[in-house]
py3Dmol code that shows the C-alpha trace and the ligand (Angstrom):
import py3Dmol

protein = """\
ATOM      1  CA  MET A   1      20.374  76.863 285.902  1.00  0.00           C
ATOM      2  CA  LEU A   2      23.881  78.069 286.901  1.00  0.00           C
ATOM      3  CA  GLN A   3      25.285  74.561 286.442  1.00  0.00           C
ATOM      4  CA  ASN A   4      28.917  75.745 286.489  1.00  0.00           C
ATOM      5  CA  LEU A   5      28.504  77.506 289.841  1.00  0.00           C
ATOM      6  CA  ARG A   6      26.713  74.464 291.303  1.00  0.00           C
ATOM      7  CA  GLU A   7      29.553  72.208 290.137  1.00  0.00           C
ATOM      8  CA  GLU A   8      32.110  74.593 291.686  1.00  0.00           C
ATOM      9  CA  VAL A   9      30.242  74.532 295.008  1.00  0.00           C
ATOM     10  CA  LEU A  10      30.252  70.726 294.982  1.00  0.00           C
ATOM     11  CA  GLU A  11      33.968  70.625 294.079  1.00  0.00           C
ATOM     12  CA  ILE A  12      34.768  72.881 297.058  1.00  0.00           C
ATOM     13  CA  GLY A  13      32.770  70.474 299.247  1.00  0.00           C
ATOM     14  CA  HIS A  14      34.986  67.610 298.062  1.00  0.00           C
ATOM     15  CA  GLN A  15      38.115  69.689 298.767  1.00  0.00           C
ATOM     16  CA  MET A  16      36.874  70.513 302.275  1.00  0.00           C
ATOM     17  CA  LYS A  17      36.695  66.778 302.907  1.00  0.00           C
ATOM     18  CA  ALA A  18      40.133  66.208 301.367  1.00  0.00           C
ATOM     19  CA  TYR A  19      41.619  68.868 303.663  1.00  0.00           C
ATOM     20  CA  GLY A  20      39.973  67.240 306.686  1.00  0.00           C
ATOM     21  CA  LEU A  21      37.803  70.266 307.459  1.00  0.00           C
ATOM     22  CA  ILE A  22      34.554  68.300 307.764  1.00  0.00           C
ATOM     23  CA  ALA A  23      33.293  64.845 308.647  1.00  0.00           C
ATOM     24  CA  GLN A  24      30.201  63.038 307.387  1.00  0.00           C
ATOM     25  CA  ALA A  25      27.527  65.540 306.291  1.00  0.00           C
ATOM     26  CA  GLY A  26      28.874  68.494 308.265  1.00  0.00           C
ATOM     27  CA  GLY A  27      29.583  71.890 306.806  1.00  0.00           C
ATOM     28  CA  THR A  28      27.966  74.093 304.203  1.00  0.00           C
ATOM     29  CA  VAL A  29      29.211  75.717 301.001  1.00  0.00           C
ATOM     30  CA  CYS A  30      27.501  78.688 299.423  1.00  0.00           C
ATOM     31  CA  ALA A  31      28.325  81.000 296.506  1.00  0.00           C
ATOM     32  CA  ARG A  32      26.690  84.080 295.019  1.00  0.00           C
ATOM     33  CA  ASP A  33      26.690  84.586 291.260  1.00  0.00           C
ATOM     34  CA  PRO A  34      28.027  88.166 290.935  1.00  0.00           C
ATOM     35  CA  GLU A  35      26.021  88.878 287.777  1.00  0.00           C
ATOM     36  CA  SER A  36      22.540  87.672 288.739  1.00  0.00           C
ATOM     37  CA  GLY A  37      22.890  87.807 292.549  1.00  0.00           C
ATOM     38  CA  LEU A  38      21.452  84.271 292.718  1.00  0.00           C
ATOM     39  CA  ILE A  39      22.883  81.941 295.342  1.00  0.00           C
ATOM     40  CA  ALA A  40      24.023  78.313 295.072  1.00  0.00           C
ATOM     41  CA  ILE A  41      23.995  76.404 298.364  1.00  0.00           C
ATOM     42  CA  THR A  42      24.492  72.785 299.354  1.00  0.00           C
ATOM     43  CA  ALA A  43      21.446  70.757 300.422  1.00  0.00           C
ATOM     44  CA  SER A  44      20.894  70.009 304.099  1.00  0.00           C
ATOM     45  CA  GLY A  45      22.511  66.984 305.746  1.00  0.00           C
ATOM     46  CA  MET A  46      23.994  65.279 302.657  1.00  0.00           C
ATOM     47  CA  SER A  47      27.542  63.944 302.331  1.00  0.00           C
ATOM     48  CA  TYR A  48      29.426  65.474 299.421  1.00  0.00           C
ATOM     49  CA  GLU A  49      30.177  61.957 298.106  1.00  0.00           C
ATOM     50  CA  ASP A  50      26.436  61.407 297.697  1.00  0.00           C
ATOM     51  CA  MET A  51      25.746  64.763 296.047  1.00  0.00           C
ATOM     52  CA  THR A  52      25.515  65.646 292.402  1.00  0.00           C
ATOM     53  CA  TRP A  53      25.478  69.224 291.137  1.00  0.00           C
ATOM     54  CA  GLN A  54      21.655  68.993 291.094  1.00  0.00           C
ATOM     55  CA  ASP A  55      21.784  68.700 294.916  1.00  0.00           C
ATOM     56  CA  VAL A  56      23.247  72.185 295.065  1.00  0.00           C
ATOM     57  CA  LEU A  57      20.177  74.406 295.230  1.00  0.00           C
ATOM     58  CA  ILE A  58      19.657  77.791 293.622  1.00  0.00           C
ATOM     59  CA  ILE A  59      17.815  80.456 295.601  1.00  0.00           C
ATOM     60  CA  ASP A  60      17.313  84.184 295.259  1.00  0.00           C
ATOM     61  CA  GLN A  61      18.202  86.685 297.988  1.00  0.00           C
ATOM     62  CA  GLU A  62      14.722  86.311 299.507  1.00  0.00           C
ATOM     63  CA  LYS A  63      15.292  82.541 299.877  1.00  0.00           C
ATOM     64  CA  ASN A  64      12.890  81.537 297.106  1.00  0.00           C
ATOM     65  CA  LEU A  65      13.921  78.157 295.707  1.00  0.00           C
ATOM     66  CA  LEU A  66      14.562  78.437 291.960  1.00  0.00           C
ATOM     67  CA  ALA A  67      16.306  75.152 291.159  1.00  0.00           C
ATOM     68  CA  GLY A  68      16.719  71.803 292.922  1.00  0.00           C
ATOM     69  CA  ASP A  69      14.259  69.884 295.070  1.00  0.00           C
ATOM     70  CA  ARG A  70      16.251  69.051 298.208  1.00  0.00           C
ATOM     71  CA  ARG A  71      15.713  70.455 301.677  1.00  0.00           C
ATOM     72  CA  ILE A  72      17.693  73.658 302.086  1.00  0.00           C
ATOM     73  CA  SER A  73      20.575  74.078 304.573  1.00  0.00           C
ATOM     74  CA  VAL A  74      19.710  75.444 308.024  1.00  0.00           C
ATOM     75  CA  ALA A  75      22.614  77.891 307.532  1.00  0.00           C
ATOM     76  CA  THR A  76      20.799  79.617 304.648  1.00  0.00           C
ATOM     77  CA  ASP A  77      19.410  82.628 306.570  1.00  0.00           C
ATOM     78  CA  MET A  78      22.776  83.151 308.235  1.00  0.00           C
ATOM     79  CA  PHE A  79      24.483  83.295 304.845  1.00  0.00           C
ATOM     80  CA  LEU A  80      21.798  85.544 303.325  1.00  0.00           C
ATOM     81  CA  THR A  81      22.255  88.021 306.190  1.00  0.00           C
ATOM     82  CA  ILE A  82      26.023  88.150 305.569  1.00  0.00           C
ATOM     83  CA  PHE A  83      25.600  88.524 301.800  1.00  0.00           C
ATOM     84  CA  LYS A  84      23.221  91.456 302.343  1.00  0.00           C
ATOM     85  CA  LYS A  85      25.727  93.240 304.597  1.00  0.00           C
ATOM     86  CA  ARG A  86      28.849  92.395 302.562  1.00  0.00           C
ATOM     87  CA  PRO A  87      28.575  93.109 298.824  1.00  0.00           C
ATOM     88  CA  ASP A  88      32.296  92.191 298.478  1.00  0.00           C
ATOM     89  CA  VAL A  89      31.652  88.631 299.720  1.00  0.00           C
ATOM     90  CA  ASN A  90      30.548  86.103 297.096  1.00  0.00           C
ATOM     91  CA  ALA A  91      31.315  82.847 298.889  1.00  0.00           C
ATOM     92  CA  LEU A  92      30.815  81.464 302.398  1.00  0.00           C
ATOM     93  CA  ILE A  93      31.981  78.188 303.896  1.00  0.00           C
ATOM     94  CA  HIS A  94      31.008  76.750 307.269  1.00  0.00           C
ATOM     95  CA  THR A  95      33.029  73.885 308.720  1.00  0.00           C
ATOM     96  CA  HIS A  96      33.584  72.094 312.017  1.00  0.00           C
ATOM     97  CA  SER A  97      37.362  71.827 311.543  1.00  0.00           C
ATOM     98  CA  ARG A  98      38.773  70.579 314.807  1.00  0.00           C
ATOM     99  CA  TYR A  99      41.578  72.994 315.746  1.00  0.00           C
ATOM    100  CA  ALA A 100      39.630  76.105 314.764  1.00  0.00           C
ATOM    101  CA  THR A 101      36.607  74.723 316.622  1.00  0.00           C
ATOM    102  CA  ALA A 102      38.778  74.163 319.703  1.00  0.00           C
ATOM    103  CA  TYR A 103      39.186  77.967 319.862  1.00  0.00           C
ATOM    104  CA  ALA A 104      35.392  78.275 319.540  1.00  0.00           C
ATOM    105  CA  THR A 105      34.929  76.030 322.571  1.00  0.00           C
ATOM    106  CA  VAL A 106      37.015  78.306 324.780  1.00  0.00           C
ATOM    107  CA  LYS A 107      35.573  81.445 323.112  1.00  0.00           C
ATOM    108  CA  LYS A 108      39.006  82.792 322.231  1.00  0.00           C
ATOM    109  CA  PRO A 109      39.971  84.392 318.905  1.00  0.00           C
ATOM    110  CA  ILE A 110      42.426  82.530 316.679  1.00  0.00           C
ATOM    111  CA  PRO A 111      45.462  84.836 316.852  1.00  0.00           C
ATOM    112  CA  VAL A 112      47.623  86.052 313.991  1.00  0.00           C
ATOM    113  CA  ILE A 113      50.839  84.212 314.794  1.00  0.00           C
ATOM    114  CA  THR A 114      51.932  83.526 311.200  1.00  0.00           C
ATOM    115  CA  THR A 115      52.404  85.759 308.199  1.00  0.00           C
ATOM    116  CA  THR A 116      50.231  83.286 306.270  1.00  0.00           C
ATOM    117  CA  GLN A 117      47.294  84.107 308.550  1.00  0.00           C
ATOM    118  CA  GLY A 118      48.039  87.785 307.896  1.00  0.00           C
ATOM    119  CA  ASN A 119      48.365  87.210 304.147  1.00  0.00           C
ATOM    120  CA  ILE A 120      45.207  85.202 303.602  1.00  0.00           C
ATOM    121  CA  VAL A 121      42.833  86.192 306.424  1.00  0.00           C
ATOM    122  CA  GLY A 122      44.069  89.682 307.293  1.00  0.00           C
ATOM    123  CA  GLY A 123      43.322  89.415 311.008  1.00  0.00           C
ATOM    124  CA  GLU A 124      42.458  87.220 313.951  1.00  0.00           C
ATOM    125  CA  VAL A 125      39.270  85.149 313.922  1.00  0.00           C
ATOM    126  CA  PRO A 126      36.759  86.629 316.404  1.00  0.00           C
ATOM    127  CA  VAL A 127      34.179  84.549 318.255  1.00  0.00           C
ATOM    128  CA  VAL A 128      30.413  84.968 318.071  1.00  0.00           C
ATOM    129  CA  GLN A 129      29.889  84.734 321.817  1.00  0.00           C
ATOM    130  CA  THR A 130      26.270  83.539 321.937  1.00  0.00           C
ATOM    131  CA  VAL A 131      25.935  79.759 321.995  1.00  0.00           C
ATOM    132  CA  HIS A 132      22.870  78.864 319.944  1.00  0.00           C
ATOM    133  CA  VAL A 133      21.571  75.336 319.422  1.00  0.00           C
ATOM    134  CA  GLY A 134      18.714  76.309 317.093  1.00  0.00           C
ATOM    135  CA  PRO A 135      16.246  77.061 315.811  1.00  0.00           C
ATOM    136  CA  TYR A 136      18.225  80.189 315.007  1.00  0.00           C
ATOM    137  CA  ASP A 137      16.770  83.676 314.826  1.00  0.00           C
ATOM    138  CA  GLN A 138      17.541  86.974 313.105  1.00  0.00           C
ATOM    139  CA  ALA A 139      19.244  88.395 316.208  1.00  0.00           C
ATOM    140  CA  PHE A 140      21.746  85.532 316.017  1.00  0.00           C
ATOM    141  CA  TYR A 141      22.325  86.058 312.273  1.00  0.00           C
ATOM    142  CA  ASP A 142      22.927  89.765 312.928  1.00  0.00           C
ATOM    143  CA  GLU A 143      25.401  88.953 315.711  1.00  0.00           C
ATOM    144  CA  ILE A 144      27.296  86.698 313.299  1.00  0.00           C
ATOM    145  CA  ALA A 145      27.391  89.330 310.540  1.00  0.00           C
ATOM    146  CA  ASP A 146      28.453  92.002 313.039  1.00  0.00           C
ATOM    147  CA  THR A 147      31.215  89.789 314.465  1.00  0.00           C
ATOM    148  CA  LEU A 148      32.480  89.039 310.960  1.00  0.00           C
ATOM    149  CA  GLY A 149      32.395  92.781 310.279  1.00  0.00           C
ATOM    150  CA  SER A 150      34.704  93.621 307.402  1.00  0.00           C
ATOM    151  CA  GLY A 151      36.866  90.524 308.083  1.00  0.00           C
ATOM    152  CA  TRP A 152      37.013  87.149 306.356  1.00  0.00           C
ATOM    153  CA  ALA A 153      36.307  84.670 309.158  1.00  0.00           C
ATOM    154  CA  CYS A 154      34.504  84.323 312.476  1.00  0.00           C
ATOM    155  CA  ASN A 155      33.984  81.401 314.821  1.00  0.00           C
ATOM    156  CA  LEU A 156      30.652  80.335 316.316  1.00  0.00           C
ATOM    157  CA  ALA A 157      31.096  79.555 320.018  1.00  0.00           C
ATOM    158  CA  ALA A 158      30.922  75.819 320.735  1.00  0.00           C
ATOM    159  CA  HIS A 159      30.260  75.179 317.045  1.00  0.00           C
ATOM    160  CA  GLY A 160      32.805  76.121 314.349  1.00  0.00           C
ATOM    161  CA  PRO A 161      34.035  78.669 311.813  1.00  0.00           C
ATOM    162  CA  ILE A 162      32.381  80.614 309.018  1.00  0.00           C
ATOM    163  CA  CYS A 163      34.808  81.763 306.326  1.00  0.00           C
ATOM    164  CA  ALA A 164      34.216  84.281 303.570  1.00  0.00           C
ATOM    165  CA  GLY A 165      35.798  85.075 300.246  1.00  0.00           C
ATOM    166  CA  THR A 166      35.406  87.204 297.186  1.00  0.00           C
ATOM    167  CA  ASP A 167      35.023  83.803 295.513  1.00  0.00           C
ATOM    168  CA  LEU A 168      34.928  80.131 296.489  1.00  0.00           C
ATOM    169  CA  ASN A 169      38.688  79.612 296.198  1.00  0.00           C
ATOM    170  CA  MET A 170      39.381  82.443 298.623  1.00  0.00           C
ATOM    171  CA  ALA A 171      36.785  81.139 301.103  1.00  0.00           C
ATOM    172  CA  LEU A 172      38.453  77.701 300.956  1.00  0.00           C
ATOM    173  CA  ASP A 173      41.896  79.304 301.381  1.00  0.00           C
ATOM    174  CA  VAL A 174      40.644  81.135 304.485  1.00  0.00           C
ATOM    175  CA  SER A 175      39.082  77.919 305.880  1.00  0.00           C
ATOM    176  CA  VAL A 176      42.310  75.952 305.434  1.00  0.00           C
ATOM    177  CA  THR A 177      44.524  78.776 306.716  1.00  0.00           C
ATOM    178  CA  ILE A 178      42.656  79.337 309.985  1.00  0.00           C
ATOM    179  CA  GLU A 179      42.683  75.584 310.648  1.00  0.00           C
ATOM    180  CA  VAL A 180      46.447  75.400 310.042  1.00  0.00           C
ATOM    181  CA  THR A 181      47.021  78.502 312.194  1.00  0.00           C
ATOM    182  CA  ALA A 182      44.907  77.130 315.042  1.00  0.00           C
ATOM    183  CA  HIS A 183      46.827  73.847 314.871  1.00  0.00           C
ATOM    184  CA  THR A 184      50.173  75.679 314.767  1.00  0.00           C
ATOM    185  CA  ALA A 185      49.184  77.848 317.736  1.00  0.00           C
ATOM    186  CA  TRP A 186      48.396  74.735 319.745  1.00  0.00           C
ATOM    187  CA  ILE A 187      51.816  73.232 318.977  1.00  0.00           C
ATOM    188  CA  ALA A 188      53.619  76.539 319.582  1.00  0.00           C
ATOM    189  CA  LYS A 189      52.149  76.744 323.086  1.00  0.00           C
ATOM    190  CA  PHE A 190      54.322  73.774 324.050  1.00  0.00           C
ATOM    191  CA  LEU A 191      57.431  75.654 322.921  1.00  0.00           C
ATOM    192  CA  GLY A 192      56.718  79.036 324.403  1.00  0.00           C
ATOM    193  CA  GLU A 193      54.564  82.091 323.863  1.00  0.00           C
ATOM    194  CA  PRO A 194      54.117  82.598 320.104  1.00  0.00           C
ATOM    195  CA  TYR A 195      54.839  86.015 318.602  1.00  0.00           C
ATOM    196  CA  GLN A 196      51.662  87.852 317.596  1.00  0.00           C
ATOM    197  CA  LEU A 197      51.893  90.073 314.550  1.00  0.00           C
ATOM    198  CA  THR A 198      51.177  93.745 315.167  1.00  0.00           C
ATOM    199  CA  LYS A 199      48.215  95.498 313.549  1.00  0.00           C
ATOM    200  CA  GLU A 200      50.603  97.200 311.102  1.00  0.00           C
ATOM    201  CA  GLU A 201      52.289  93.904 310.209  1.00  0.00           C
ATOM    202  CA  ILE A 202      48.903  92.241 309.625  1.00  0.00           C
ATOM    203  CA  GLN A 203      47.676  95.074 307.405  1.00  0.00           C
ATOM    204  CA  GLY A 204      50.927  95.157 305.463  1.00  0.00           C
ATOM    205  CA  SER A 205      50.947  91.390 305.061  1.00  0.00           C
ATOM    206  CA  PHE A 206      47.364  91.260 303.749  1.00  0.00           C
ATOM    207  CA  GLN A 207      47.803  94.176 301.358  1.00  0.00           C
ATOM    208  CA  TYR A 208      51.094  92.777 300.064  1.00  0.00           C
ATOM    209  CA  CYS A 209      49.568  89.358 299.438  1.00  0.00           C
ATOM    210  CA  GLN A 210      46.522  90.820 297.660  1.00  0.00           C
ATOM    211  CA  ALA A 211      48.740  92.882 295.380  1.00  0.00           C
ATOM    212  CA  ALA A 212      51.764  90.684 294.741  1.00  0.00           C
ATOM    213  CA  VAL A 213      50.903  86.991 295.175  1.00  0.00           C
ATOM    214  CA  GLY A 214      49.113  84.766 292.657  1.00  0.00           C
ATOM    215  CA  GLN A 215      48.387  85.094 288.957  1.00  0.00           C
ATOM    216  CA  ASN A 216      45.794  87.870 289.149  1.00  0.00           C
TER     217      ASN A 216
END
"""
ligand_1 = """\
1
ZN
Zn 27.671 73.599 311.824
"""
view = py3Dmol.view(width=600, height=400)
view.addModel(protein, "pdb")
view.setStyle({"model": 0}, {"cartoon": {"style": "trace"}})
view.addModel(ligand_1, "xyz")
view.setStyle({"model": 1}, {"stick": {}})
view.zoomTo()
view.show()
């Protein structure tokens, strides 16, 4: 069932590792099939090197397991809550990438200090302020979805980012971009106070990139 989507989810997992966004079995990748609404999500606590596409589970929007026999990710309810509130989102990635997570530890948003952040993410990365060590509850999932709002990334305090996309490639782009921006911001602090793009510049940058960059 949905083998292509499950293979794509696994491939994104491998790319997350290649980009240095995760270590060991950390992180979660999840995609919604736009036609059926079914969701492919990585199994809990497995390294991507050890996974095959059969270890990417298929569930419906009520979390019923339809394919695969692994234990499901603990992030599943969080992702289902976001999917329900954001029909334009079809992919979600959670990582523990170190520079983005550094901002989560001090509960500060990752600022828009590069046009690339404006182009790809379209705004700063806000922080879900509640620190939660699990088991999680619906109030926490709602806080995450509300913090994400209509944006494409948020950061869980003392934990790490959740990135969204209209598809898996966009969600990966957002994950890589916020990590690079957070790293750049850290370096820039040694040189001076980095310029922060205005709201108008961020909006213009995002709209321009959506309309003019890429092959579609
Ligand atoms: Zn995590």
